[in-house]
C-alpha positions as CSV (number, residue, x, y, z in Angstrom):
1,M,299.2,259.8,148.3
2,K,298.5,263.5,148.4
3,L,295.5,265.4,147.2
4,H,294.5,269.1,147.2
5,A,291.1,270.1,148.6
6,C,289.5,273.5,148.1
7,I,287.2,274.3,151.0
8,G,284.7,277.1,150.3
9,V,284.0,279.3,153.3
10,E,281.0,281.5,153.7
11,L,282.0,284.6,155.6
12,S,279.6,286.1,158.0
13,D,281.6,289.4,158.1
14,D,281.9,291.2,154.7
15,D,285.0,293.0,156.0
16,A,286.8,289.8,157.0
17,D,290.2,289.3,155.5
18,L,290.5,285.8,154.0
19,D,294.3,285.6,154.7
20,E,293.6,286.5,158.3
21,V,290.9,283.8,158.5
22,A,293.4,281.2,157.1
23,R,296.1,282.3,159.6
24,D,293.8,282.3,162.7
25,C,291.2,279.6,162.1
26,G,291.0,276.2,163.7
27,H,290.3,273.3,161.5
28,T,289.5,269.7,161.8
29,L,289.1,267.3,158.9
30,S,288.2,263.6,159.1
31,H,287.7,260.7,156.7
32,V,288.4,257.0,157.1
33,Q,291.2,257.3,154.5
34,L,292.7,260.6,155.7
35,S,295.9,260.4,157.7
36,D,297.0,264.1,157.9
37,W,296.3,267.5,156.4
38,H,297.9,270.9,156.1
39,L,296.3,274.3,155.5
40,L,298.3,275.8,152.6
41,R,296.7,279.1,151.8
42,A,293.6,281.3,151.3
43,L,292.5,281.8,147.7
44,H,289.5,282.7,145.6
45,W,288.3,279.8,143.4
46,H,285.8,280.8,140.7
47,G,285.0,283.9,142.8
48,E,284.4,282.0,146.1
49,P,286.6,282.5,149.2
50,C,288.4,279.2,149.9
51,L,291.0,277.6,152.0
52,E,293.3,275.2,150.2
53,F,294.4,272.0,152.1
54,L,297.0,269.4,151.2
55,L,295.5,266.0,152.3
56,E,297.6,262.9,153.0
57,V,295.4,259.9,152.2
58,S,295.7,256.1,151.8
59,E,296.9,254.9,148.4
60,G,294.1,254.5,146.0
61,T,291.7,256.9,147.7
62,D,289.0,258.1,145.4
63,S,288.8,261.9,145.1
64,F,285.0,261.7,144.8
65,S,284.6,260.0,148.2
66,L,286.5,262.8,149.8
67,L,284.4,265.4,147.9
68,T,281.2,263.8,149.3
69,E,282.3,262.3,152.6
70,L,285.0,264.5,154.1
71,N,283.9,265.8,157.5
72,L,285.2,269.2,158.2
73,S,285.0,272.0,160.8
74,I,286.5,275.5,160.3
75,S,286.5,277.5,163.5
76,H,286.7,281.3,163.1
77,P,284.3,284.1,164.2
78,A,284.0,285.3,160.5
79,V,283.2,281.8,159.1
80,A,279.5,281.0,159.0
81,A,279.8,277.7,157.0
82,A,282.3,275.6,155.0
83,R,282.0,273.0,152.3
84,V,284.2,270.9,150.1
85,L,284.2,272.4,146.6
86,Q,287.0,270.4,144.8
87,V,289.4,267.6,145.5
88,Q,292.2,266.8,143.0
89,P,295.5,265.1,142.8
90,S,298.5,267.0,144.1
91,A,301.4,267.9,141.7
92,F,303.8,267.5,144.6
């Protein structure tokens, strides 16, 4: 099963380019039902800088559990913090 996750990033550098952050960042995501993930793109969601991930999860995984229990780490000098903003079913 595939889900999309929108990860909000707080940038510590106002001049940071979000596309560059997406291209150059390291990222680790973990959850008991997560088997793989792919960083798709940078975007602005409701005015917030975000990274969009495609998550491959076990069948029947609840989006809410990923929203509240997904452990994540985004590693880039311009990223001060990151948090899950939305998880929804994938159209793919």
